[in-house]
C-alpha positions as CSV (number, residue, x, y, z in Angstrom):
1,M,-18.7,-187.3,21.5
2,Y,-21.8,-185.4,22.3
3,G,-20.3,-182.0,21.4
4,Y,-21.7,-182.4,17.9
5,W,-25.2,-182.8,19.2
6,I,-25.0,-180.0,21.7
7,N,-22.9,-177.5,19.7
8,G,-23.9,-178.4,16.1
9,L,-27.3,-179.9,15.7
10,L,-29.2,-178.7,18.7
11,P,-29.0,-174.9,17.8
12,K,-30.2,-175.8,14.2
13,L,-33.1,-177.8,15.6
14,I,-34.1,-174.9,17.8
15,I,-34.0,-172.5,14.9
16,V,-36.3,-174.8,12.9
17,I,-38.7,-175.1,15.8
18,V,-38.8,-171.3,16.3
19,G,-39.5,-170.9,12.6
20,L,-42.3,-173.5,12.7
21,L,-43.8,-171.8,15.8
22,S,-43.6,-168.4,14.2
23,N,-45.5,-169.8,11.2
24,I,-48.1,-171.2,13.5
25,K,-48.3,-167.9,15.4
26,R,-48.7,-166.0,12.0
27,N,-51.5,-168.4,11.1
28,L,-53.2,-167.9,14.4
29,K,-53.2,-164.1,13.9
30,K,-54.7,-164.4,10.5
31,G,-57.7,-166.5,11.3
32,G,-58.1,-166.8,15.1
33,L,-57.7,-170.5,15.9
34,A,-56.1,-171.3,12.6
35,L,-54.4,-174.5,13.6
36,Y,-57.2,-176.1,11.6
37,S,-56.0,-174.2,8.6
38,L,-52.9,-176.3,8.7
39,S,-53.6,-179.8,7.7
40,I,-53.9,-182.2,10.6
41,K,-51.0,-184.2,9.1
42,K,-48.7,-181.1,9.2
43,T,-49.8,-180.3,12.7
44,V,-49.1,-183.8,13.9
45,I,-45.7,-183.8,12.2
46,V,-44.8,-180.4,13.8
47,F,-45.8,-181.6,17.3
48,I,-44.0,-185.0,16.9
49,F,-40.9,-183.1,15.8
50,I,-41.1,-180.8,18.8
51,I,-41.5,-183.7,21.2
52,I,-38.6,-185.6,19.7
53,T,-36.3,-182.5,19.8
54,V,-37.2,-181.7,23.4
55,S,-36.6,-185.3,24.3
56,F,-33.2,-185.4,22.8
57,A,-32.3,-182.0,24.4
58,F,-33.3,-183.3,27.8
59,F,-31.5,-186.7,27.2
60,F,-28.2,-185.1,26.3
61,Y,-28.5,-182.5,29.1
62,F,-29.1,-185.1,31.8
63,Q,-26.5,-187.5,30.3
64,K,-23.9,-184.7,30.5
65,Q,-24.9,-183.9,34.1
66,T,-24.8,-187.5,35.1
67,E,-21.4,-188.1,33.5
68,Q,-20.0,-185.0,35.2
69,S,-21.3,-186.2,38.5
70,I,-19.8,-189.6,38.1
71,R,-16.4,-188.1,37.1
72,D,-16.5,-185.8,40.1
73,S,-17.3,-188.8,42.4
74,M,-14.6,-190.9,41.0
75,L,-12.1,-188.1,41.3
76,E,-13.0,-187.6,45.0
77,Q,-12.8,-191.3,45.6
78,Q,-9.4,-191.5,44.0
79,K,-8.1,-188.5,46.0
80,Q,-9.3,-190.2,49.2
81,N,-7.6,-193.5,48.2
82,Q,-4.4,-191.6,47.5
83,K,-4.5,-189.8,50.9
84,D,-5.2,-193.1,52.7
85,T,-2.3,-194.8,50.8
86,T,0.1,-192.0,51.5
87,K,-0.8,-192.0,55.2
88,A,-0.3,-195.7,55.4
89,I,3.1,-195.5,53.7
90,A,4.2,-192.7,56.0
91,Q,3.1,-194.6,59.0
92,H,4.9,-197.7,57.8
93,I,8.1,-195.7,57.3
94,R,7.7,-194.0,60.7
95,L,7.3,-197.4,62.4
96,R,10.1,-198.9,60.5
97,N,12.5,-196.0,61.3
98,T,11.4,-196.0,65.0
99,G,12.0,-199.8,65.2
100,T,15.4,-199.4,63.6
101,L,16.4,-196.6,66.0
102,Q,15.3,-198.6,69.0
103,I,17.4,-201.6,67.9
104,Q,20.4,-199.4,67.3
105,Y,19.9,-197.8,70.7
106,W,19.7,-201.2,72.5
107,K,22.9,-202.3,70.7
108,K,24.8,-199.2,71.9
109,G,23.5,-199.6,75.4
C-alpha cells in the first residue's frame, strides 16, 4: 500500500528538492545572499514544499516502523500462546494417560 509512496514518489520528490536546492545554491554563488533575488513567493513555495515533503517522508518512515513493531509483537504473542496451548494439551494427555494406566493397574491387581 505504501510501496508506491516510498519506492515511486519519494525518490522523485527528492530529485525535485535537490534540483531546487541547487538552483538556490547557484543563485547564492552569483550574488551573495541572493535568496532575495528569488521572489518571496517562490521562496515561500519552495520552503513549504520542502516542509511537506520531509513531513511525508517522516510520516511514512515512522508508520512503517510502527507497523513492523506491531507485527513482530503480535507474532511473538501468537508464538507464546501456541506454546502455552501445546503445553496444556500435552499435560492433559499425560494426565489422562496416567489416570487410565492407574485404573487398568488397579483392575489387574
